[in-house]
C-alpha positions in Angstrom: -62.2 -54.7 -22.4 -62.5 -57.3 -25.1 -62.7 -60.2 -22.7 -65.3 -58.5 -20.6 -67.3 -57.5 -23.6 -67.3 -61.1 -24.9 -68.3 -62.5 -21.6 -71.0 -60.1 -20.6 -72.5 -58.6 -23.8 -72.4 -61.4 -26.3 -74.1 -63.8 -23.9 -77.2 -61.6 -23.8 -77.4 -61.0 -27.5 -78.3 -64.5 -28.5 -81.8 -65.2 -27.2 -83.7 -68.1 -28.6 -87.3 -67.5 -29.4 -90.1 -69.6 -30.9 -91.5 -68.7 -34.3 -94.9 -68.0 -32.6 -93.7 -64.9 -30.9 -93.6 -61.8 -33.1 -90.4 -59.8 -33.1 -88.3 -57.4 -35.1 -88.0 -58.4 -38.8 -84.4 -58.0 -39.9 -83.8 -55.6 -42.8 -81.0 -54.9 -45.2 -78.5 -52.6 -43.6 -78.8 -54.1 -40.1 -75.5 -54.8 -38.3 -75.3 -58.3 -37.0 -73.1 -61.0 -35.6 -73.2 -64.4 -37.3 -73.3 -67.1 -34.5 -71.8 -70.5 -35.0 -70.8 -73.4 -32.9 -67.6 -71.7 -32.0 -67.0 -69.4 -29.1 -68.7 -66.0 -29.2 -65.3 -64.3 -29.6 -65.1 -65.8 -33.0 -68.5 -64.7 -34.3 -67.9 -62.6 -37.4 -69.6 -59.2 -37.8 -71.7 -58.7 -40.9 -74.2 -56.4 -42.7 -77.5 -57.8 -43.9 -77.8 -57.3 -47.7 -81.0 -59.3 -48.5 -83.8 -60.9 -46.6 -85.9 -64.0 -47.5 -89.5 -63.9 -46.2 -91.9 -66.8 -45.6 -95.5 -66.9 -46.8 -96.6 -65.2 -43.5 -94.4 -62.2 -44.2 -91.8 -63.0 -41.5 -88.1 -63.0 -42.4 -86.7 -66.5 -42.0 -83.3 -66.2 -43.8 -80.9 -63.4 -44.5 -77.8 -62.8 -46.7 -75.0 -61.4 -44.7 -71.9 -59.7 -46.1 -68.9 -60.5 -43.9 -65.2 -60.0 -44.4 -65.0 -63.5 -46.0 -67.9 -62.8 -48.5 -71.7 -63.1 -48.5 -73.3 -66.0 -46.7 -77.0 -67.1 -46.2 -78.1 -67.8 -42.6 -81.3 -68.6 -40.8 -82.3 -65.7 -38.6 -82.0 -68.0 -35.5 -78.2 -67.9 -36.2 -78.0 -64.1 -36.3 -77.7 -61.6 -33.4 -78.8 -58.1 -34.1 -76.3 -55.6 -32.7 -77.5 -52.1 -32.6 -80.6 -52.6 -30.4 -82.9 -51.7 -33.3 -85.4 -54.4 -32.2 -86.2 -52.3 -29.2 -86.8 -49.1 -31.3 -89.4 -50.8 -33.5 
């Protein structure tokens, strides 16, 4: 199951978008995966604890609590898990 989940599901999670396109603003409490240069099977799970907005009101950086502590990441390096972006 794990191999299939990593191969099929995680590949569709990480979609790259331009800043020009409006999308879901991440919020504290959202469940995410923190992407990195490593293989998707090594991406840690995390919970957003804080967001940093730009002048235009869009969230550009988030603080994520992972098993190893709290880290700050650009939203382009974060994959939202629960499908909340489709719910609005």
